[in-house]
Structure formats: C-alpha cells, structure tokens
TILUM-940539 format. One record per residue (C-alpha): residue in one letter; residue number from 1; x, y, z. Coordinates in steps of 0.001 Angstrom, whole numbers, plus 500000, padded with zeros to 6 digits. Layout:
BEGIN
<aa = A; i = NUM; u = X; v = Y; w = Z> .
...
***
This chain:
BEGIN
<aa = X; i = 1; u = 500000; v = 500000; w = 500000> .
<aa = X; i = 2; u = 501461; v = 503318; w = 498908> .
<aa = X; i = 3; u = 499983; v = 505377; w = 501764> .
<aa = X; i = 4; u = 501151; v = 503384; w = 504797> .
<aa = X; i = 5; u = 499506; v = 505837; w = 507211> .
<aa = X; i = 6; u = 496116; v = 504669; w = 505883> .
<aa = X; i = 7; u = 496801; v = 500968; w = 506397> .
<aa = X; i = 8; u = 494844; v = 498916; w = 508921> .
<aa = X; i = 9; u = 497311; v = 496192; w = 509827> .
<aa = X; i = 10; u = 496149; v = 494596; w = 513075> .
<aa = X; i = 11; u = 493685; v = 491725; w = 512974> .
<aa = X; i = 12; u = 491432; v = 493419; w = 515552> .
<aa = X; i = 13; u = 491078; v = 496465; w = 513279> .
<aa = X; i = 14; u = 490380; v = 494321; w = 510226> .
<aa = X; i = 15; u = 487790; v = 492262; w = 512091> .
<aa = X; i = 16; u = 486088; v = 495384; w = 513426> .
<aa = X; i = 17; u = 485524; v = 496534; w = 509837> .
<aa = X; i = 18; u = 484188; v = 493102; w = 508841> .
<aa = X; i = 19; u = 481829; v = 493012; w = 511858> .
<aa = X; i = 20; u = 480529; v = 496525; w = 511149> .
<aa = X; i = 21; u = 480157; v = 496108; w = 507376> .
<aa = X; i = 22; u = 476831; v = 495311; w = 505761> .
<aa = X; i = 23; u = 477619; v = 494472; w = 502118> .
<aa = X; i = 24; u = 480401; v = 492357; w = 500631> .
<aa = X; i = 25; u = 481446; v = 492700; w = 497006> .
<aa = X; i = 26; u = 482502; v = 489284; w = 495748> .
<aa = X; i = 27; u = 484689; v = 489114; w = 492620> .
<aa = X; i = 28; u = 484315; v = 485789; w = 490831> .
<aa = X; i = 29; u = 486362; v = 484602; w = 487861> .
<aa = X; i = 30; u = 484426; v = 484718; w = 484576> .
<aa = X; i = 31; u = 485032; v = 485337; w = 480887> .
<aa = X; i = 32; u = 485528; v = 487934; w = 479461> .
<aa = X; i = 33; u = 485835; v = 489762; w = 482807> .
<aa = X; i = 34; u = 485307; v = 489217; w = 486528> .
<aa = X; i = 35; u = 481730; v = 488805; w = 487694> .
<aa = X; i = 36; u = 481108; v = 491018; w = 490733> .
<aa = X; i = 37; u = 478122; v = 490629; w = 493031> .
<aa = X; i = 38; u = 477010; v = 492436; w = 496176> .
<aa = X; i = 39; u = 475970; v = 490112; w = 498975> .
<aa = X; i = 40; u = 474840; v = 490250; w = 502562> .
<aa = X; i = 41; u = 477165; v = 488258; w = 504787> .
<aa = X; i = 42; u = 478117; v = 487163; w = 508262> .
<aa = X; i = 43; u = 481646; v = 487102; w = 509651> .
<aa = X; i = 44; u = 483409; v = 485000; w = 512242> .
<aa = X; i = 45; u = 487029; v = 483992; w = 512733> .
<aa = X; i = 46; u = 488503; v = 484545; w = 509277> .
<aa = X; i = 47; u = 485444; v = 483293; w = 507405> .
<aa = X; i = 48; u = 482668; v = 485152; w = 505546> .
<aa = X; i = 49; u = 479313; v = 483356; w = 505260> .
<aa = X; i = 50; u = 476800; v = 483864; w = 502430> .
<aa = X; i = 51; u = 473462; v = 482476; w = 501279> .
<aa = X; i = 52; u = 471917; v = 482211; w = 497842> .
<aa = X; i = 53; u = 469378; v = 480524; w = 495656> .
<aa = X; i = 54; u = 470454; v = 477040; w = 494610> .
<aa = X; i = 55; u = 470889; v = 477919; w = 490938> .
<aa = X; i = 56; u = 472258; v = 480816; w = 488961> .
<aa = X; i = 57; u = 475315; v = 482230; w = 487246> .
<aa = X; i = 58; u = 477119; v = 483042; w = 490508> .
<aa = X; i = 59; u = 476727; v = 479491; w = 491849> .
<aa = X; i = 60; u = 477805; v = 477950; w = 488524> .
<aa = X; i = 61; u = 480957; v = 480081; w = 488496> .
<aa = X; i = 62; u = 481815; v = 479349; w = 492140> .
<aa = X; i = 63; u = 481484; v = 475611; w = 491590> .
<aa = X; i = 64; u = 483879; v = 475839; w = 488601> .
<aa = X; i = 65; u = 486460; v = 478042; w = 490326> .
<aa = X; i = 66; u = 486236; v = 478614; w = 494097> .
<aa = X; i = 67; u = 489016; v = 481246; w = 494215> .
<aa = X; i = 68; u = 487513; v = 484714; w = 494738> .
<aa = X; i = 69; u = 488353; v = 488255; w = 495751> .
<aa = X; i = 70; u = 486248; v = 490341; w = 498119> .
<aa = X; i = 71; u = 485777; v = 493858; w = 499419> .
<aa = X; i = 72; u = 483842; v = 495293; w = 502362> .
<aa = X; i = 73; u = 483612; v = 499091; w = 502616> .
<aa = X; i = 74; u = 482137; v = 501207; w = 505382> .
<aa = X; i = 75; u = 481195; v = 504559; w = 503838> .
<aa = X; i = 76; u = 481638; v = 507355; w = 506384> .
<aa = X; i = 77; u = 480730; v = 510197; w = 504038> .
<aa = X; i = 78; u = 482254; v = 512770; w = 501724> .
<aa = X; i = 79; u = 484680; v = 515474; w = 502794> .
<aa = X; i = 80; u = 484165; v = 518662; w = 500798> .
<aa = X; i = 81; u = 487073; v = 520886; w = 499863> .
<aa = X; i = 82; u = 487421; v = 524399; w = 498540> .
<aa = X; i = 83; u = 488721; v = 523013; w = 495230> .
<aa = X; i = 84; u = 487682; v = 519878; w = 493383> .
<aa = X; i = 85; u = 491043; v = 518201; w = 494009> .
<aa = X; i = 86; u = 490631; v = 518689; w = 497764> .
<aa = X; i = 87; u = 487457; v = 516615; w = 498054> .
<aa = X; i = 88; u = 487722; v = 513130; w = 499442> .
<aa = X; i = 89; u = 485927; v = 510231; w = 501048> .
<aa = X; i = 90; u = 485894; v = 509012; w = 504614> .
<aa = X; i = 91; u = 485876; v = 505213; w = 504733> .
<aa = X; i = 92; u = 487181; v = 502030; w = 506272> .
<aa = X; i = 93; u = 487663; v = 498972; w = 504077> .
<aa = X; i = 94; u = 488989; v = 495447; w = 503872> .
<aa = X; i = 95; u = 489959; v = 493720; w = 500629> .
<aa = X; i = 96; u = 491298; v = 490220; w = 500202> .
<aa = X; i = 97; u = 490967; v = 486847; w = 498612> .
<aa = X; i = 98; u = 490206; v = 483290; w = 499572> .
<aa = X; i = 99; u = 488470; v = 480064; w = 498693> .
<aa = X; i = 100; u = 484753; v = 479296; w = 498589> .
<aa = X; i = 101; u = 483453; v = 476153; w = 500294> .
<aa = X; i = 102; u = 479831; v = 475034; w = 500014> .
<aa = X; i = 103; u = 478126; v = 474005; w = 503240> .
<aa = X; i = 104; u = 475891; v = 470960; w = 502825> .
<aa = X; i = 105; u = 475251; v = 469747; w = 506396> .
<aa = X; i = 106; u = 471910; v = 471126; w = 507630> .
<aa = X; i = 107; u = 473111; v = 471984; w = 511137> .
<aa = X; i = 108; u = 476173; v = 473796; w = 509744> .
<aa = X; i = 109; u = 473901; v = 475682; w = 507347> .
<aa = X; i = 110; u = 471667; v = 476711; w = 510264> .
<aa = X; i = 111; u = 474707; v = 477987; w = 512215> .
<aa = X; i = 112; u = 475962; v = 479942; w = 509191> .
<aa = X; i = 113; u = 472531; v = 481507; w = 508620> .
<aa = X; i = 114; u = 472407; v = 482579; w = 512267> .
<aa = X; i = 115; u = 475820; v = 484233; w = 511876> .
<aa = X; i = 116; u = 474558; v = 486013; w = 508791> .
<aa = X; i = 117; u = 471483; v = 487310; w = 510629> .
<aa = X; i = 118; u = 473611; v = 488424; w = 513599> .
<aa = X; i = 119; u = 475480; v = 490754; w = 511210> .
<aa = X; i = 120; u = 472267; v = 492786; w = 510818> .
<aa = X; i = 121; u = 470347; v = 492481; w = 514059> .
<aa = X; i = 122; u = 470162; v = 491103; w = 517548> .
<aa = X; i = 123; u = 467949; v = 488330; w = 518730> .
<aa = X; i = 124; u = 467404; v = 484623; w = 518523> .
<aa = X; i = 125; u = 466903; v = 483568; w = 514929> .
<aa = X; i = 126; u = 465529; v = 480254; w = 513797> .
<aa = X; i = 127; u = 464772; v = 478927; w = 510352> .
<aa = X; i = 128; u = 462205; v = 476403; w = 509138> .
<aa = X; i = 129; u = 463783; v = 473120; w = 508043> .
<aa = X; i = 130; u = 462352; v = 473555; w = 504529> .
<aa = X; i = 131; u = 463980; v = 476997; w = 504183> .
<aa = X; i = 132; u = 467375; v = 475623; w = 505222> .
<aa = X; i = 133; u = 467092; v = 472723; w = 502802> .
<aa = X; i = 134; u = 466196; v = 475089; w = 499937> .
<aa = X; i = 135; u = 468975; v = 477613; w = 500590> .
<aa = X; i = 136; u = 472497; v = 477348; w = 499271> .
<aa = X; i = 137; u = 474971; v = 478366; w = 501949> .
<aa = X; i = 138; u = 478659; v = 478893; w = 501323> .
<aa = X; i = 139; u = 481656; v = 480355; w = 503086> .
<aa = X; i = 140; u = 484725; v = 482238; w = 501984> .
<aa = X; i = 141; u = 487764; v = 481094; w = 503942> .
<aa = X; i = 142; u = 489941; v = 484211; w = 503880> .
<aa = X; i = 143; u = 493524; v = 483501; w = 502849> .
<aa = X; i = 144; u = 494756; v = 487097; w = 502806> .
<aa = X; i = 145; u = 493289; v = 490499; w = 503601> .
<aa = X; i = 146; u = 494405; v = 494075; w = 504013> .
<aa = X; i = 147; u = 492666; v = 497104; w = 505381> .
<aa = X; i = 148; u = 492600; v = 500788; w = 504632> .
<aa = X; i = 149; u = 490999; v = 503811; w = 506237> .
<aa = X; i = 150; u = 490846; v = 507442; w = 505232> .
<aa = X; i = 151; u = 489934; v = 510530; w = 507242> .
<aa = X; i = 152; u = 488596; v = 508471; w = 510141> .
***
C-alpha cells in the first residue's frame, strides 16, 4: 500500500471493519471479465458466510472456480474541499481473497445463517427446516486480507 499511514494492519482492526460492514462485494472469475456481486454476509474467525438461491450464474461460476476476491467498505461520508482536488471520502475497508466452500450439512447451514442474521440484528433467529434445505449456503475462507481507512 502506497499510503502506509492509511493501512489497517492489526487483525482486531480488520475484524472490526468486517463486523461493522453490511455488504460484501465478491469478485468471481468469469470470461471475458470478473463477475462482481454484492451480497449480505456474516463474519466470524477469518470466514465470511453467504446464502443464495440454489441455481444461477454466481453458483455455477463458484462451483467451477472457488478462488475469489472480496471487498467490504464502510462509507463514512464525503469530505468537501474548497477546490475539486481537495474533496475526498471518509471510509474504512477490507479487501482480500480466499476460497469458497459450500456448506451441505443442515446443522452447519443453520449455524451459518444465524451468523449472517447476527450481522444485521440482535435476537434469537431460527429457520424452518424447509427453508434451510432450499437455501444454498457457502463460506469464503479468507487467505489474505488488508485494510485501509481514510479521514477516520
């Protein structure tokens, strides 16, 4: 990273961003260019959890090539300047890459879905068996990540 003073290097700082984030951009290998999707997620211990319909372009691509990139950004607003070149953004972000693993076991799917819900609200969440069976759940095991913050 060119601007070292903006780097978030400690795992606690990186995890704080991942716990506070609400949307993950997932970059999936495709031809002729990367396929990027915005997803809700849950985070725990170096792993991002996602859910999806059972079929679709995203799922087809992930089953062919599980290596992905990701980004989570917390937008803290715009900083206005007197001149156009002095404007900027306030943000905290984490970018990285890892490997997708599909979760098939129903109890593991239930746990992952609870983690996902905990990202957005408090409370005890439960899911009907039929909903769990009909939902594709997968995780991104993070292999590397870096963080950046500006004007925080």
